[in-house]
C-alpha positions as CSV (number, residue, x, y, z in Angstrom):
1,M,-36.9,-114.1,-1.3
2,E,-34.0,-111.9,-2.2
3,I,-30.5,-113.3,-1.7
4,N,-29.5,-110.4,0.5
5,E,-32.3,-111.3,2.9
6,V,-31.1,-114.8,3.3
7,I,-30.1,-116.1,6.8
8,A,-29.0,-119.6,5.8
9,I,-27.7,-122.8,7.4
10,V,-25.4,-124.6,4.9
11,T,-24.5,-128.1,5.9
12,G,-21.2,-129.3,4.6
13,G,-20.5,-125.6,4.1
14,A,-16.7,-125.7,4.7
15,S,-15.9,-127.3,1.3
16,G,-17.1,-128.2,-2.2
17,L,-20.7,-127.4,-3.0
18,G,-21.4,-126.1,0.4
19,E,-18.5,-123.7,0.4
20,A,-19.4,-122.3,-3.0
21,T,-23.0,-121.7,-1.7
22,V,-21.7,-120.0,1.5
23,R,-19.5,-117.7,-0.6
24,R,-22.3,-116.8,-3.0
25,I,-24.7,-116.0,-0.2
26,V,-22.2,-113.8,1.7
27,A,-21.0,-112.1,-1.5
28,N,-24.5,-111.0,-2.2
29,G,-25.2,-109.6,1.3
30,G,-26.8,-112.6,3.0
31,K,-25.7,-114.5,6.1
32,A,-24.6,-118.1,6.2
33,A,-24.0,-120.5,9.2
34,I,-21.6,-123.3,8.3
35,F,-22.5,-126.7,9.8
36,D,-19.5,-128.9,9.2
37,M,-17.1,-131.3,11.0
38,N,-14.0,-129.7,9.5
39,E,-13.0,-127.1,12.1
40,E,-9.8,-126.1,10.2
41,R,-11.6,-125.3,7.0
42,G,-14.4,-123.6,8.9
43,A,-11.9,-121.3,10.7
44,V,-10.3,-120.4,7.4
45,L,-13.6,-119.5,5.8
46,L,-14.8,-117.5,8.9
47,S,-11.6,-115.5,9.0
48,E,-12.0,-114.7,5.3
49,L,-15.7,-113.9,5.2
50,G,-16.0,-112.2,8.7
51,D,-18.2,-113.2,11.6
52,E,-20.9,-110.6,10.7
53,H,-22.0,-112.6,7.7
54,A,-20.6,-116.1,8.5
55,Y,-20.8,-118.4,11.5
56,F,-19.1,-121.7,11.9
57,L,-20.5,-124.5,14.1
58,K,-18.9,-127.9,14.3
59,T,-21.9,-130.2,13.6
60,D,-22.6,-133.8,13.1
61,V,-25.8,-133.5,11.0
62,A,-27.1,-136.9,12.1
63,N,-26.8,-136.0,15.8
64,A,-30.3,-134.8,17.0
65,E,-29.2,-132.9,20.1
66,E,-26.2,-131.2,18.3
67,V,-28.4,-130.0,15.4
68,E,-31.1,-128.7,17.8
69,R,-28.5,-126.9,19.8
70,N,-26.7,-125.3,16.8
71,V,-29.9,-124.2,15.0
72,K,-30.8,-122.4,18.2
73,K,-27.4,-120.7,18.3
74,V,-28.0,-119.4,14.7
75,V,-31.4,-118.1,15.7
76,D,-30.0,-116.5,18.8
77,K,-27.2,-114.8,16.8
78,W,-29.3,-113.6,13.8
79,D,-32.9,-113.7,15.2
80,S,-34.1,-116.2,12.6
81,V,-33.2,-118.6,9.9
82,N,-35.0,-118.6,6.6
83,A,-33.0,-120.8,4.3
84,L,-31.4,-124.3,4.6
85,V,-29.0,-125.8,2.0
86,N,-28.1,-129.4,2.8
87,C,-24.8,-130.3,1.2
88,A,-23.3,-132.6,3.9
89,G,-22.7,-136.0,2.5
90,I,-20.3,-138.9,2.2
91,A,-19.7,-141.5,-0.6
92,T,-18.4,-144.9,0.5
93,P,-18.3,-147.1,-2.6
94,G,-18.4,-150.9,-2.3
95,K,-20.1,-153.8,-3.9
96,V,-22.9,-155.5,-2.0
97,V,-20.9,-158.8,-2.3
98,S,-17.2,-158.7,-3.2
99,K,-14.4,-161.3,-3.1
100,G,-14.1,-160.6,0.6
101,G,-17.8,-161.5,1.2
102,P,-20.8,-159.4,1.8
103,M,-20.5,-155.6,2.5
104,A,-20.3,-154.8,6.2
105,L,-23.8,-153.6,7.2
106,E,-22.1,-150.7,9.2
107,R,-20.8,-149.2,5.9
108,F,-24.3,-149.1,4.4
109,E,-25.8,-147.7,7.6
110,Q,-23.1,-144.9,7.9
111,V,-23.9,-143.6,4.4
112,I,-27.6,-143.6,5.1
113,R,-27.0,-142.0,8.5
114,V,-25.1,-139.0,7.0
115,N,-26.7,-138.5,3.7
116,L,-30.4,-139.3,4.4
117,T,-30.9,-139.2,8.1
118,G,-28.6,-136.2,8.4
119,T,-30.6,-134.3,5.7
120,F,-33.9,-135.1,7.4
121,N,-32.5,-134.2,10.8
122,V,-31.5,-130.7,9.9
123,I,-34.8,-130.2,7.9
124,R,-36.9,-131.0,10.9
125,V,-35.2,-128.6,13.2
126,A,-34.6,-125.8,10.8
127,G,-38.1,-126.2,9.4
128,A,-39.6,-125.8,12.9
129,A,-37.6,-122.6,13.3
130,M,-38.7,-121.3,9.9
131,Q,-42.4,-121.8,10.8
132,K,-42.0,-119.1,13.5
133,N,-40.8,-116.5,11.0
134,E,-42.9,-113.5,9.9
135,P,-44.0,-114.1,6.2
136,N,-42.7,-111.8,3.6
137,S,-44.9,-110.0,1.0
138,D,-45.3,-113.3,-0.9
139,G,-46.3,-115.2,2.3
140,E,-42.9,-116.9,2.3
141,R,-41.2,-117.9,5.6
142,G,-38.3,-120.0,4.2
143,V,-36.8,-122.2,1.6
144,I,-35.0,-125.6,1.9
145,V,-32.6,-126.9,-0.8
146,N,-31.4,-130.5,-0.5
147,T,-28.6,-132.2,-2.4
148,A,-29.3,-135.6,-4.1
149,S,-27.3,-136.9,-7.1
150,V,-27.8,-138.4,-10.5
151,A,-26.9,-141.6,-8.7
152,A,-30.4,-141.5,-7.3
153,F,-31.6,-142.4,-10.8
154,E,-28.6,-144.1,-12.5
155,G,-26.6,-145.7,-9.7
156,Q,-23.5,-147.5,-10.8
157,I,-22.1,-150.8,-9.6
158,G,-20.6,-150.1,-6.1
159,Q,-23.0,-147.3,-5.4
160,A,-25.9,-149.2,-3.7
161,A,-25.5,-147.3,-0.4
162,Y,-24.9,-143.9,-1.9
163,S,-27.8,-144.3,-4.5
164,A,-30.2,-145.5,-1.7
165,S,-29.3,-142.5,0.4
166,K,-29.8,-140.0,-2.4
167,G,-32.9,-141.8,-3.7
168,G,-34.3,-141.2,-0.2
169,V,-33.6,-137.5,-0.4
170,V,-35.4,-137.4,-3.8
171,G,-38.3,-139.4,-2.3
172,M,-39.0,-137.1,0.7
173,T,-38.8,-133.8,-1.3
174,L,-42.5,-133.7,-2.4
175,P,-44.1,-134.9,0.9
176,I,-42.1,-132.4,2.9
177,A,-42.9,-129.6,0.4
178,R,-46.6,-130.5,0.7
179,E,-46.4,-130.5,4.5
180,F,-44.6,-127.2,4.7
181,A,-46.6,-125.4,2.0
182,P,-49.2,-124.0,4.4
183,Y,-46.4,-122.3,6.4
184,G,-44.9,-120.7,3.3
185,I,-41.8,-122.9,3.3
186,R,-40.6,-124.3,0.0
187,V,-38.6,-127.5,-0.4
188,M,-36.4,-128.3,-3.4
189,T,-33.7,-130.8,-4.3
190,I,-30.8,-130.5,-6.7
191,A,-29.3,-133.7,-8.2
192,P,-25.8,-132.8,-9.4
193,G,-23.9,-134.9,-11.9
194,L,-20.1,-135.0,-11.9
195,V,-18.8,-131.8,-10.1
196,E,-15.2,-130.8,-9.8
197,T,-14.2,-131.2,-6.2
198,P,-10.8,-131.9,-4.5
199,L,-11.6,-135.6,-5.0
200,F,-11.0,-135.2,-8.8
201,G,-7.8,-133.2,-8.3
202,G,-5.7,-136.3,-7.7
203,L,-7.0,-138.2,-10.6
204,P,-4.7,-139.1,-13.6
205,E,-5.4,-137.0,-16.6
206,Q,-6.7,-140.0,-18.6
207,A,-9.2,-140.9,-15.8
208,R,-10.4,-137.3,-15.6
209,A,-10.8,-137.1,-19.3
210,S,-12.9,-140.2,-19.4
211,L,-15.2,-138.8,-16.7
212,E,-15.5,-135.5,-18.5
213,A,-16.5,-137.3,-21.7
214,L,-19.7,-138.6,-20.0
215,T,-21.1,-135.2,-19.8
216,L,-22.7,-134.3,-23.1
217,F,-22.6,-130.5,-22.9
218,P,-20.7,-128.7,-21.6
219,N,-18.2,-131.4,-22.1
220,R,-16.4,-131.0,-18.7
221,L,-16.9,-131.6,-15.0
222,G,-19.4,-129.3,-13.3
223,R,-18.2,-126.5,-11.0
224,P,-19.3,-125.9,-7.4
225,E,-20.1,-122.3,-8.4
226,E,-22.7,-123.6,-10.9
227,Y,-24.4,-125.4,-8.0
228,A,-24.4,-122.2,-5.9
229,K,-25.9,-120.3,-8.8
230,L,-28.8,-122.7,-9.0
231,V,-29.3,-122.4,-5.2
232,E,-29.6,-118.6,-5.7
233,S,-32.1,-119.2,-8.5
234,I,-34.2,-121.4,-6.3
235,V,-34.1,-119.0,-3.4
236,T,-35.2,-116.1,-5.5
237,N,-37.9,-117.8,-7.6
238,P,-41.0,-118.4,-5.4
239,L,-42.7,-120.8,-7.9
240,L,-39.9,-123.4,-7.5
241,N,-41.3,-125.9,-5.0
242,G,-41.5,-129.7,-4.5
243,E,-39.2,-130.5,-7.4
244,V,-35.9,-132.2,-8.2
245,I,-33.6,-130.4,-10.7
246,R,-30.8,-132.3,-12.4
247,L,-27.7,-130.2,-12.7
248,D,-25.7,-132.5,-14.9
249,G,-25.1,-131.4,-18.5
250,A,-27.4,-134.2,-19.7
251,I,-25.1,-137.0,-18.3
252,R,-26.5,-140.5,-18.0
253,M,-24.3,-142.7,-15.9
254,Q,-23.3,-146.1,-17.2
255,P,-23.4,-149.3,-15.1
256,K,-19.7,-148.9,-14.2
């Protein structure tokens, strides 16, 4: 699939990895629907990119009815959807047992709800829409790119909920790719390392430097644009399917 043929839904598309992906798709002639809770950021992006190639829909990715309704709106607007990039996610650090006692179960459940259930929720609805597409010359009807994390493999102390959620995303990549393969829909997952987002902007220089030192090469934080470039590579390379790609500069996270 060529990038200018993309009609994508990008969850978490109003900031960070999602925003960089939306910008790359639109800059190359594709269309991107932004599913995000941040209406203010969504409005800013829409005014900048134009409603011909961008579409903002306030969306709780873990709400079944809301996702079903908004995917239908995208299909109604642009006749189809042939790409999904799942970037919506939260990180709520906390030890399983701390001085205050055991972690509140609701905190764990919330991370799973957004990061894992939310990813699955949008896949199931967008995947159903993609199955109705006419295949291209390669027999392809769509491509799905999920976002995991290196924490799925090397979770640190305090990341039990986050690592569990991202490990779930990794674990469902291959079975969904196998299920969707007869329909010409590919399913891939990117596992980023430390990527520069607004979260890192407020860190003291010493703390930032210590994080950058963990990445072997290049010896710096990743950039959202590098994630978006990998999304484009996945979209345009039909042989990439059922795999998890680490985008991390060879980082291996320490226990804490």
